[in-house]
N, C-alpha and C positions, 0 to 999 in steps of 0.2 A: 503492498498500502502505500505511493504516495503522499508527500507533505500534503498538496492538495486534496487528494481522494479524501485524505483523513479527518483536513477541516470538514471538508462537505462532510462527511459522516458524520460528523460529532453536530452540524448544524441540523440534518434530518432524524437521528434520534435525541435531539434537545426540542426537538416539533411534535416527535412520539410522543416524549413525556409530556410535554404541556396538554397533548391533544384530549379535552371530556372523554374521547370515544373511547378510550386506551384505558384498561382496568388499572387498578391502582398497581397487582403485580407486574403488565405491562410497562407500567411508566416509572417503579423505580427500577427495571431492570433496563431499560433502556438508559436513564440517567446513571447509572452505574456505568454499562459502555461504552456511554460518554466522557465521561471522568475517567474512564480509565484508556482511553485513546486519549485524553488532553496530556494524561500522565506520561504517557508513551513516547510519545511526539513531544511533548514538552511547548503543548497549543497555549501560546496567551491567548486571554481577550480581546483583545484588538483586534487577531487576527481574526476573530469570529463575528466583528461587528463588521455588518454591510458596511460601505461603502454608500455616502450620501444620508438619502433621509426616509430610503425605503419602505416601506410598511409602517409608517407613523402616518399619524391621521390626527387631527383635530377638530372640534365639534363644540358649539355653546349651547349653553342650557340656560333658560327666561332671557332669551336676545331683548335687546329693548330697553329692558328695566332701568330706571336712571337708579337704583340702588340695591345691595343685594337682600335676594332674600334672605332675615335676620336666622332661620334654622339651618338653612345653605350655608352662610356667610361662618357660623360658628362650626358646622360639621364638615366643610370641605375638605380641608387639610386633611381628615380620616377619612373621608371616600376617595380623595386620590392614592391615601395609602393602599386602602383594601384593595382598590380598582384597580394599583400598579399602573396609576400614569401620574400625568403633572396636572397639579389646578390653577387654576389664576384665574382673575375675573377680568372683565371687559364692561368695565364701568360697573353695571348693576349685572351681569349675567357672569356664568359659570363657565368657564373656557377650558374641555377636558385637550389635552395630547398625549397621544401614546398610538400602540397597538389597537389596530379598529376593534377588536371584540373588546378591550380593555376599557377605551373610550365609550362605547356601547353600552358596557355596562356601568358605567361612570353616571350617566346619562339616565338610563332605568332606577340605578337609587337616585338622585336629582328630584325624579320624576316622583317616584315612589314617598322618599321621605319626606317632599315639600303637602306632599296631597296628603299624608298621615298628619304632619303637623297642623293643618290646617284644620283636618275633621276632627282632631282631635281640641283643637281650640274652640270652633264652633260650637262642642256638645257640652266643654266647660264652660262656658258662656253662658248656655240654655240652663247648665243646672244649677248655674249660682247667681247669674246677675236676669233683675226685670228689664234692665236697658246695656248696653253694650257697654264695656267701659273706653278708661281716655286708651288711647292710642301708645302711651308708655304701657301698657298694661301687655294688651295683646301683644306687642312687640317683647317685652321680657318672659310672655310663656314661649310663645316662640326660639329665644333664644337659647331657655331652658332645655327643651323638647333637642335642640340640636346639638349644646353639653352632653347630654342623656344620652344619644345616637355617639356623637363623636369617639368616644370613652370607650364606648364599647364598641366600635370598630378596630379602637388601634390594640383592644382586647384581642382581638380576634383576627387583626393582622400580626400581632405578636405569635399569636400561640401557632399562626400558618404557619411562620418560617419557623419556630422549633420543630414542629412538625417536618419539615421539608428539609431540617438540618439533619434531622433523624433518617429520613430517607436517602437525605444524598444528592444532588442535584439542584436542585430547585434555587440557590444561593445564587448560583453561574449566569441561572436564566436572568433575575433580576437585573445583576450586573447589565446584564446585552441590554435587554431594554429600558433603565436607566439612562448607557452611554447612545440605542439611540434617540433617545429621548432631545440628552444633552446636544448631541449633532444636528437636528431639526430645529429646538430652541434656537441652535447657534448663528442658524443660516437664514433664518425664518423671523426672532426675535430679537437681531443682539444685541439691542437698546434697550431692551424692555426691563422694567426695575420692579418692582414690590410695592404692590396697589395697597396706597393707604388707606383704613380702613377710615369711614366718618365717623365724627367723636359722638361716643353715647356714654350719659348719665348711667349712673349705678342700678340696673335694673330693679324692679318692684321684684322683693324677694319672696312674694307669697305665690306671686303668679309666674317667677321663676322655677321654684320648685313643684307649683306643680305642673307646669310645661316637665319639667326633665321624669318627674314620674308619671304619667303620662306615656313617655318614649319607651319607658319599659313592655308596656304591652307591643312593642311592632318588633316581629321576629327579623333579625336582618342573615340573609341568606346569597350568597349567589348559584342564581336556576342553575342546576343542571346542562339543560337543555332548552332554547325555545325563551318565551317572555310569561313569567307567571301572569294571572288572571289580573285583571284594576285590580286597586283594593288591597294587595298582597303585598308582603316581602318577605318570599322564601312562602315557609310552609306554617303562615300565621294562624295562630291560635284563635 
């Protein structure tokens, strides 16, 4: 096997390991075989990264909004980590950059989390108030909802990393994905800076806590195939 053939073989094995159609045993075997060839030929991650930005895409959620939705503003970073793509803001829209299937999953999470937050707030308001509270109360509830979702996504991401580390091969795939995203950002957004969040006062504690608690009822899980029915995230109870 030549070095070029080895690199092509490694890429094919990694694709198989990442394919959701592969069984757990098949994915683990493919990742182990790829790691063995990497060690045998001393292949670097730099050699495995496709030149240019092939395979990377971007998409917006909430295009046209002046300000970010409070729940997504709070949870965007965690959504990006869990979906394995880069999370940015373009005015009030969420901008996602990554592999097509990862961007699609990030958009799915945005849609479902935002919808779940709005439904939760509407139910909360109807149950506790005769008339609508002020805008600050609503925003505080939605921020609390987003904080709870973000914390759970961080924990789920950490657990997935530990699981991949036990199986082997998963960490290398993340390195390649991140390198491709970095190359895409350098080429398409060379002067991009950190988006400054609008100044906000301290959330209403009662509203924040109510949103935080309500978010615990939402199950978060990457769909195994297709898109779950509207109104559900994963296997919602």
